[in-house]
N, C-alpha and C positions, 0 to 999 in steps of 0.2 A: 504494500500500500504506500509506503514512504517513497518508493521509486516512482510510482505513478503520480504522487503529489509533486515530486520534483519535476517531472515532465510537464505536468499541467502548469506549474509555476513558470517554467521556462516558456511554455506556449503563451501564457498570459503576458509575459514580458514582451515577447515577439509581437503579439497582437497590439499591445500598447505602442510599441515602436512603429508598427505599420500605420496605426491611427494618427500618429504624430507627423507622418510624411504624406505629401500629396500623392494621390494615386488616381489613375484613370479607370481602374477596374471597378465595376459595380459592387455593391455590398453583397455578401454571400450569406446563406443560412448557416446555422451552427453545424449542420451535418451535411455531407455530400449527398447529392441526389441519388436515390435508389432506382434501379431499373427493374421493374416487376414484369411478370409475364404479360400483363396487359399493355405495358409500354413497349414491348418488343414486337416486331412484325410477325404476323401470323404465319408467314411462309417459311418457317424453319423446318418444315417437312418432318415433323415428329421428333426433332432432336431436343425439344423442351420437355422436361418432366412436369407433371401436373403440380407438384408441391414446390412452392418457392422456399428458398433457404437463405437466411442472412448469414453474414460472416460471424456475428456473435453466436448464432445458433450452432454453426459448424464448430466453433471453438468450444462451446459448452459441451456438445456431444462428445467431441474428441477427448477433452480433458476429464470427462466423467466415465467414459466407456472404454478408453484405450487399455488393452491388456498389459502393456508395458508399465503404465503408471499404476495399475492395480497390483502388479507384482512388486513394484517399489513400495507401495503402501504396506504390503505384508512384510517386506524386509525391514521397514521402519518399525513396525510393531515388534518384530523379533528383536531388533536392536534395543528397543525400549525395555523389553523384558530382560535382556542380558545386562543392561545398565542397572536395573533393579536387583538382579541377582548379584552383581558385583557389590552393591551396597550391603547386601546380606553377609559379606565376608567380615564385617565389623561386629556382627551380632554373635551371641553365644550359640554354640551348636549343641543341641539336645538330642539324645538317642535313647531309645528303649531297647534293652538287651535281654535275652533269655537263652537258657541252654539246659539240656539234659544229657547226662553222660552215664554210660555203664562201663566201669573199669574192668580190667582183667582180673583184679583181685582187690581186696580191701587194702586201704592204706594204714599201716601201723608199724610197731616196733616189736620184733621177735626177740624176747629175752630168755628163751628156753635154754639157750646154750650157756647161759650164766648160772643155771641151777646147780651144776656140779661144783662150781667154785663156791657158790653160796653155802652148799651142803658141807663142803670140806671146811670152810671157815667156821661155820657154827659148831661142827664136831670138835675142831681144835679148841674152840673157845670153851665148850662144855667140859672137855677133858683136861683143861689147863689147871684146874683147881681153883680158879678165880671165882667160880660160882659154887655155892653150897650144894652138896650132893642131894639135899632134900628138894631143891628147886629144879633139878635137872629134868625129872620126869614131866613136870608141868610145862617147862619150856619146850621140851621135845614135842609134847602134845599140841602146843600152839604152832610150832614150826611145821609139823607134818602136813597139815592141810595146805599150807603155803607152798611147800615143795611139790605136792601132788597136783596143784592147779596148773592151768595153761598160762604161761608167761608171755603170750603173744598179745600185745596191747593194740587194739584197733582204734585208730584215730579218725578214720573216715570210711564210711560204708562205700562199697563199690558202685552203688546206684545213688546218683545225686542229681539235683537240678536247682535252678534258681531263676528268678525274674528280677531285673534291676534296671537302673538307668545311669547314664553318664553325661557329663557336660564338659565342654571345652570352650575357653574364651581366649582369643588372641589378645595379648597385652601389647606386644611390640614385635612387628614382623619386618623391621628394617625399612618401612615405607612401601612394601609391596602392595598392601591393600589400597592405600591411597592412590598409587599409580594405576592399579587395576580399575578402580572406580573412574578415574579421570580418562583412562584409555577407552573404557566402555562409553563414556559420555562423548568423547571425540569421535568414536566410531558411529554413534547415532547421528551426530551432526554431519559427518561425512556423507552418510547415506541420504540425509535430508538435502544436502547440496547436490548430490548426484541426481536425486529425483527432480530438483529444480532445473538442473541441466537438461534432463529428459523432457520436462515440461516446456522449456524454452524451444528445444528442437522440434517438438510437436507443433508448437504455435507456428514456427517457420514452415513446417511441412503443410499445415492446414492452409496458410496463406499461399504457399506455392501451388497447391492443387486446387484450392477454391478459386483464386484469381486465374489460375491456368485454365480452369473450366470456363470461367467468364470470358477470358480472352478467346478461347476456342469457339464459343458460341457466337461471339461478335465477328470473328473471322469468317464463320459460316455465313453470317448475314452480309458481310462485305463481298464474299465470293458469290453469294446468291444475287446480289445487285449487279455484280459484274456479268454473271451469266445472263441476267435479264437485259442488261444494256447491250451486250454483244449479240444476243439473239435478235434484238430490235434492229441493230445495224446489219446483221446478216439478212434479215427479211428485206430491209431496204436495198441491200446490195443485190439480192436475187431479183427484185422488181426492177432495179435500174439496169441490170444486165439484160433482162428480158426486153427492156425498151431500148437497148443499145446505147445507153448513156455511159456505162463503164465497161471495162474489159473483164474477161472471165477471171483474170488474176486477182482482181479486187474481191470478187466473190469467194475465190479459193482462200485468199488471205483471211477473210472473215470466218470461213469454216474452220480453218486451222486454229484461230484464236478461240473460236467457240468450243472446240474440242478440248483445248487447254484449260479454258475456264471451267468446263464441266468436270474435268479431271481434278482441278484444284478444289472445287466444291466438294467432290466426293472425298478427297483426302482430308479436308477440314472436318467433314462429318465423322469420319473414322477417328480422327484425333479427339473429337468430343467424346466418343464412346470410350476411348482408352483412358482419358483423364477422369471421366466420371467414375470408371471402375477403380482407379487409383484413389480418388477422393473417398469412395465408399470404404476402401480398406483403411484409410486413415480414421474414418468415423467409427471404426470398430465393427464394420459389417453393415451399418445402417445405410439405408438408401440415400444416395446423394441427390438432393433436389436441385432446382435451378438457382444459381447464384443471383441474388437480387441486390447485393451490395456492389456498387460500382467501384471499379479501380479508381484510384484517386492520386492527386499530385498535391504536394505542399508547396506553397509559394515561398515559405521561409523555413529555415532549419536552425536548430540550436548550433552554437559553435562546436568545433571539434573537441575543445577542452571539456565541454559539458559531458560528452559521451565517454571521454577518457576517464574522467572522475567517476562517472557512473560504473564503468567497467572495473575500476580499481576497488570499488566498494562492494559490488554485487555480482561480479562474474563468478559463476559456480566453480569453474576450473581453478581460478585463483584461490577461492575459499577452500576448495578441497586440498590443494597443495599446501596451503597454510596449516590446515588441520593435520595433514600428514607430517609436517615438520614438528608440530606439537606432540603428535603421537610418537615420533622418533625420540623426542626429548623425554617422554615418559618411559620409553624403553631404556634410556640411559639410567634413569632412577631405579628401574627394576634391576638392572645389572649391578648397580652400585649397592643395592640392598643385599646382594650375595655376600658382601664383606661384613655385614652387621649381624649381631646375634638375633635369634628368634626366641621370644618368651611367650609361653602359653600357660594360662591357669586351667586346671582340670580338677574334676571331682567325679565321684560315682558312689553308688550304694545299691544294695539289694533290698527289694520289697518283700519278696517271698522266697523261702528256702525249703528245699525238699531233701532231707537227710544230709544237709551240709553240716560239717563239724562246727562246733561252737568255737573252736580255736581260730577259725577263719574270720577276719574282720568284716563287719557289715557295711562299712562306708570308709571312704578315704578321700582326702583333698590334697592338692599340692600344686607346685609350680615347676614347669619344665623349661629348660633353656638349652639351646642348641647353637653351637658356634662351629662353623666349618673352618678348620685350620689349614688344610692343604688339599687341593683337588687337581693337581697336575697343571696349575696355572690356567685352568679353564676360565675362572672368574676374571682374571686380568685380561685375557684375550677377548672374551665376550664384551667386557666393558669398553675396551678400545674399539671393537667393531661397532658397538652401538653409537659411540661418539662420531665415528666416521660416517655412519648412516645419517646422523643429524646434519653434518656438513654437506653430504650429498643432496639431501632433500632441500637444504638451503639454497644450493646452486640451482636446483631444478625450479625452485620458487622464483628466483631471479630471472631465469630463462623464460618461465611462463609469463611473468609480468611484462617482459619485453615483447614476447610474441603476441600477447593479447593487445598491447598498445599498438603494435604494427597492424594487427588485424582490424582493430577499430578504425584506424586511419584509412586502411585499404577499403573497407566497406563504406566508410563515410564518403570517400572520394568517388566510389561507384555510384552512391546515391546522388551526389552532386552532378556526376556525369550524365546520369539518366535524366535528371531534371533539365540540364542544359540541352540534351538531345531532344527532349520533348518540345522545348521552346523553339529550337531550330526547325523541327518537323512541323510545328504549327504554322510557321511562316511558309514552309514548302507546301503545306496542305492548302493554304489560302491561294497560293499561286496555281497549284494543280487544279483546284476547283474552277478558278477563273479561266485557266488555259482550256479546260474541257468545255466550258461554256462558249468560249470563242470558237473552238473547233466545230462545235455543234452548229453554231450560227453560220460559219463558213461552209459547212457541209450542206446545210439547207439551201444556201445561196449558190451552191455549185462551185465554190472556190476551192474547197479542200476535199480530198478523197476520203472515203469511209475508213481506210486504214489508219489515217491520222487520228480520226475520232476514236477508233478502237484503242490505239496506242495511248491516247490521252486518258481514256477510261481505265486502262490497265495501270497506267502510272498513278492515277488518283487512288486506285485500290491498293497499290503497293505502298504508297505513303501512309494511307489510313492504317494498313496492317502494321507497318513499321512503328507508327505512333502508338498503336495499341500495345505492341511488344515492348516499347520503351516504357510505357506506363506500368506494364506488368513487371518489367525489370526494376523499376523504381520501388514498387510496393514490396517486391521480394527482397530487394537490397535493404529496405527499411526494416523488414522483419528480421533479416539476418544480422543487421547492426544491433537491433535491440536484443537479439539472442546473445550476441557477444557481450553486451553490457549486463546481461542478466535481467533485463527489464522487458522481456517478451510479453508478459501479461499486460503491459501498458499499450500494446499495439492498437487496441480498439479506441483508446483515448485520442490517438492521432486522427482517426476517422471523424471525430466530433469537433476537431479544431475549426475555428472560423476560417482559417486560410486553406482548408482542405477543399479541393474542387474535383468533381468527377471527371473522368476521361472516358468518353464513349466513341464508338466508331464514326458517329455523325456529328460530334461536337467535342 
């Protein structure tokens, strides 16, 4: 929207400048004249579709139904989800765990091998005389069950299970998480700019094919008028030859030109069918109606510096390269984080235990730290490579800025060249119309042969066609200039400028 406001502001300035200067041109409406089906001659021989279509409608259908833009929308949604996923790296990670195990045997300590040693020690103690003889039978009675028992102490049953949970929270990861979040955000912005570039290219394609169809339809009308004019001269030549006024060569010349005119008319009709099919493809398969928005010419243009500034601020390619440089800088931060420690807080506990020994703790918390000491100099090499990537992208950014500036100037000059060509052709058109009128008068008075009238007719048709082609080239050059500046969405605003005037085959 800001780009369109800038363009409209510049257009207002130009209009004010034009108002301050004397001009012989009459005042014009705010919008160029539209050519509807009712305003076109009825003798298009079926080349006009029943449904009219404005340029605004064609742009709307293309930008809402085009599959490439729809695919870009899905890619943007995926990138947004990835950005949200990256933000989740800062949050604690919770997990519910559970397990059941059946071991080969119980876990315990077998002390049966120590029975003999214990029995020998107690026998030596009882026979040492240190214990009164009267107490020895009682002590032996107490020790006998102990010696006869199984000294295999089970600590954990072979069948066990538990349900618990664990949580981990990154405290310091050396800057990896922040870099990952910023990289995901930059990736989303890059996809957005790429979509904008696709959108600008589609606007240019719509203008190319929409006005291409309008041009082809008007060329058909020019060719039809030529056929009608040459046929009239051919009929006159046949009648004059019959009366002995002209030679047979004059009639043959008219027949040759008549055949050429009919062939040109048929070629023009085939061109209409081809361009209509191409426009339908741009519209996402929708039927391409008859263009009713006239090709137009602007009497004034903003200065070249205006479009250069617009391209520097809004060109999708320049924006994409800038984001790539920022992404490369985030890559440097990621590689630098490899030299720093990683600190994580963690904890866990069990909620339910099945035959788990009581000596096993039910919960635990702690902090873990990891410092990589040596990895074969991989970190150093990767860090150096990341820094070189930043320098590389920086040079590409400079190259892209220069290339875009040159392209803006080239397309601006093309635009100015087409406008100058139209001005020259309009003078030639006035001369050709007057020349044809004079030749027709001379022919009726018997001063000029019919061949000169036919040549004048064909010359007028050629100039009209060339003027239409120059207008088409102007409109397409304007669309491509705005595409380069990233302001293709503002193309329709040029149609509504006060200095925009339609260019038609007959005026």
